[in-house]
C-alpha positions in Angstrom: 92.3 48.1 98.0 91.6 49.5 101.4 91.5 48.8 105.2 89.2 50.4 107.5 89.7 50.7 111.4 88.2 52.5 114.3 91.3 54.4 115.6 89.8 55.9 118.8 86.2 55.5 120.7 85.0 57.3 123.7 81.6 56.3 124.8 80.3 58.6 127.5 76.8 60.0 128.7 74.8 59.9 125.6 77.6 60.9 123.4 80.0 58.8 121.3 83.1 60.1 119.7 85.0 58.0 116.9 88.3 58.4 114.9 88.1 56.5 111.7 91.1 55.8 109.4 90.8 54.4 105.8 93.8 53.4 104.1 93.9 53.3 100.3 96.3 51.4 98.4 97.2 52.0 94.6 99.5 49.5 93.0 98.8 50.9 89.7 101.7 53.2 87.7 99.2 56.0 87.5 97.0 57.9 90.0 93.6 56.8 90.6 90.4 58.6 91.6 88.5 57.0 94.3 85.2 57.8 96.1 84.9 56.3 99.5 81.2 56.1 101.1 81.0 56.1 105.0 77.6 55.1 106.3 76.8 56.8 109.6 74.4 54.8 111.0 74.8 55.0 114.8 72.2 58.1 115.3 70.7 60.9 113.2 72.4 63.5 115.3 76.0 63.1 113.8 78.8 65.6 113.2 82.2 65.6 111.8 84.4 67.2 114.2 87.4 66.9 111.6 88.6 65.5 108.6 91.8 65.1 106.8 90.2 65.4 103.1 87.1 67.3 101.9 83.9 65.6 102.3 80.3 66.0 100.8 77.3 65.1 103.1 75.0 62.8 100.8 72.3 63.0 103.7 72.2 62.2 107.2 73.5 58.8 107.2 75.9 59.1 104.6 79.6 61.0 103.6 81.5 60.9 100.6 85.3 61.5 100.1 86.6 62.1 96.6 90.2 61.6 96.7 93.0 60.8 94.2 95.5 57.8 95.3 98.9 58.9 93.8 100.4 56.1 91.7 102.3 53.0 93.5 101.4 54.9 96.7 99.0 54.6 99.9 97.0 57.4 101.6 94.9 57.4 104.5 91.6 59.5 105.2 90.9 60.1 108.7 87.9 61.9 110.5 86.5 62.3 113.7 82.9 62.3 114.5 80.6 62.7 117.1 77.0 60.9 117.5 74.4 62.1 120.1 71.4 60.6 121.2 
């Protein structure tokens, strides 16, 4: 189960910065590996400014976080990005 929200947005002169939070919930009694794939569809020019977890850039429009959600727990992936055009 997951919840995704835009936590912050600053839209000024041909630049857009956003903070995204993705909360994952594991209700099982064992830890679960999860891959979270995020589409960066706003612009070819995107830059991850900071991230709470390691990620891999799949291509210019996609990143993926490989995380393990502890048993019977919630965790939040948070990242801040900048788009320019």
